[in-house]
C-alpha positions in Angstrom: 52.6 26.6 -6.8 49.2 28.6 -5.8 46.1 26.7 -4.6 43.6 27.5 -7.1 40.5 29.6 -5.9 36.9 27.2 -5.9 34.6 29.0 -7.7 31.5 30.0 -5.0 28.9 30.1 -7.8 29.8 26.5 -8.5 30.2 25.5 -4.9 26.2 26.6 -4.1 25.2 25.0 -7.0 26.7 21.6 -6.1 25.6 21.9 -2.1 22.0 22.9 -3.6 21.9 19.6 -5.5 23.3 17.4 -3.3 20.3 18.8 -0.6 17.7 18.1 -3.4 18.7 14.7 -4.1 18.8 13.8 0.0 15.5 15.3 -0.2 14.3 13.1 -2.8 16.0 10.0 -1.2 14.1 10.8 2.0 10.8 11.4 0.8 10.6 8.0 -1.0 9.3 7.4 -4.5 6.1 8.0 -6.0 5.7 4.7 -7.8 6.1 1.6 -5.8 8.8 -0.7 -7.6 7.1 -3.3 -9.5 3.6 -1.6 -9.3 2.2 1.1 -12.0 0.7 3.0 -9.0 1.9 6.5 -9.4 -1.4 7.4 -10.2 -2.1 6.9 -6.1 -0.9 10.1 -3.9 1.2 9.1 -1.1 -0.1 8.9 2.5 -3.5 7.6 1.2 -5.1 4.4 2.8 -8.0 3.6 1.2 -8.6 2.3 -2.2 -11.6 2.4 -3.9 -12.4 -0.1 -6.8 -15.0 0.7 -9.5 -17.6 -2.3 -10.6 -20.3 -2.8 -12.9 -21.1 -5.6 -10.6 -24.1 -6.1 -8.3 -23.2 -5.9 -4.5 -23.7 -9.7 -4.1 -21.5 -10.6 -6.8 -18.9 -8.1 -5.7 -19.0 -9.3 -2.1 -18.1 -12.9 -3.8 -15.6 -11.6 -5.7 -13.8 -10.3 -3.0 -14.0 -13.2 -0.8 -12.5 -15.2 -3.4 -9.6 -13.1 -4.4 -8.7 -12.8 -0.7 -8.7 -16.6 -0.2 -6.6 -17.3 -3.7 -4.2 -14.5 -2.0 -3.5 -17.0 1.0 -6.0 -15.0 3.5 -8.1 -16.2 5.8 -11.3 -14.7 7.3 -11.5 -12.8 10.7 -14.8 -11.8 9.7 -17.6 -11.8 7.2 -21.0 -10.0 7.1 -23.0 -10.8 4.3 -25.7 -8.1 5.0 -23.3 -5.6 5.4 -20.9 -6.6 2.5 -17.8 -6.3 4.7 -14.8 -8.9 5.0 -12.0 -8.9 7.4 -9.2 -11.1 7.0 -6.2 -12.3 9.8 -2.7 -11.1 9.3 -0.6 -12.6 6.7 3.0 -12.6 6.0 3.5 -10.8 2.3 7.4 -10.0 2.6 10.2 -11.9 3.6 13.9 -10.8 5.2 16.5 -13.5 5.4 13.8 -16.3 4.1 11.5 -15.2 7.2 8.3 -13.3 7.1 8.9 -9.7 8.3 5.9 -8.0 7.1 2.0 -9.0 8.1 -0.7 -7.7 6.4 -4.8 -7.6 7.3 -6.9 -6.4 4.9 -10.6 -5.1 5.1 -13.0 -4.5 2.6 -16.7 -3.3 2.3 -18.7 -3.2 -0.7 -20.9 0.0 -1.1 -23.6 0.3 -3.4 -26.4 -2.2 -4.8 -25.4 -1.9 -8.6 -22.4 -0.7 -9.6 -21.0 -1.5 -6.7 -17.4 0.4 -5.4 -15.4 -1.8 -3.1 -13.4 0.2 -0.4 -10.3 -1.7 0.3 -8.6 -0.6 3.6 -5.3 -2.5 5.5 -3.5 -2.8 8.8 0.2 -4.2 9.1 2.7 -5.4 11.9 6.4 -6.6 11.2 8.6 -8.7 13.4 9.3 -6.1 15.9 5.8 -5.4 16.6 4.1 -8.5 16.1 2.4 -8.8 19.4 0.3 -6.0 18.4 -3.6 -6.8 18.2 -4.8 -4.1 15.3 -1.2 -3.1 13.5 -0.4 0.3 11.8 -2.6 1.6 9.1 -1.5 0.8 5.8 -0.8 3.8 3.6 1.2 4.9 0.6 4.5 5.9 2.3 8.4 4.6 2.9 11.0 3.6 0.8 10.8 0.6 -2.0 11.7 -2.6 0.1 10.5 -0.9 3.5 7.8 -2.9 5.2 5.4 0.2 5.1 5.7 0.2 1.2 5.6 -3.8 0.9 2.4 -3.6 3.1 1.2 -1.0 0.5 2.1 -3.1 -2.4 0.0 -6.1 -1.5 -2.9 -3.8 -0.2 -2.5 -2.2 -3.7 -2.3 -5.5 -5.6 -5.6 -6.9 -3.6 -7.2 -3.8 -5.0 -6.1 -4.3 -8.9 -7.0 -8.1 -8.8 -10.8 -6.8 -8.3 -10.7 -4.4 -11.0 -8.8 -1.8 -13.0 -11.0 1.4 -11.9 -9.5 3.1 -9.1 -9.8 5.8 -6.7 -8.2 6.9 -3.5 -8.9 8.6 -0.2 -6.7 9.7 2.9 
């Protein structure tokens, strides 16, 4: 019995498909599991929340929202309308917090204010670092990077639905 010849075109096509699938899995998905954040491009690190609130009301809303989400304040400045939080555990592995997030928010404009949300994260492996790494939309779903992004995005969405993004 003769061995069958393998169709070289079929082999090339299958090899190409495998490479494409590997490329997509390494890049990470555009949309975060459990969120509707596909409009946010990858690698952005600032979320702007556009409001119809005056600066004072927007500042109070940011403070209340962060407190309701369990954050404690590292610093606040009512004159500059800025708030920075301490790190807070946002995801767990084996029942232990393993991703910690710190949020910074600045209210811009006196009427129809815009709220700029930034964040930093650290993990158990780099828990001793003071500042952490900048949060950006990157990584695989479930990774510390994506968990930190998810928290920052949820904070922004809880402040309003009209969002824009910047790297």
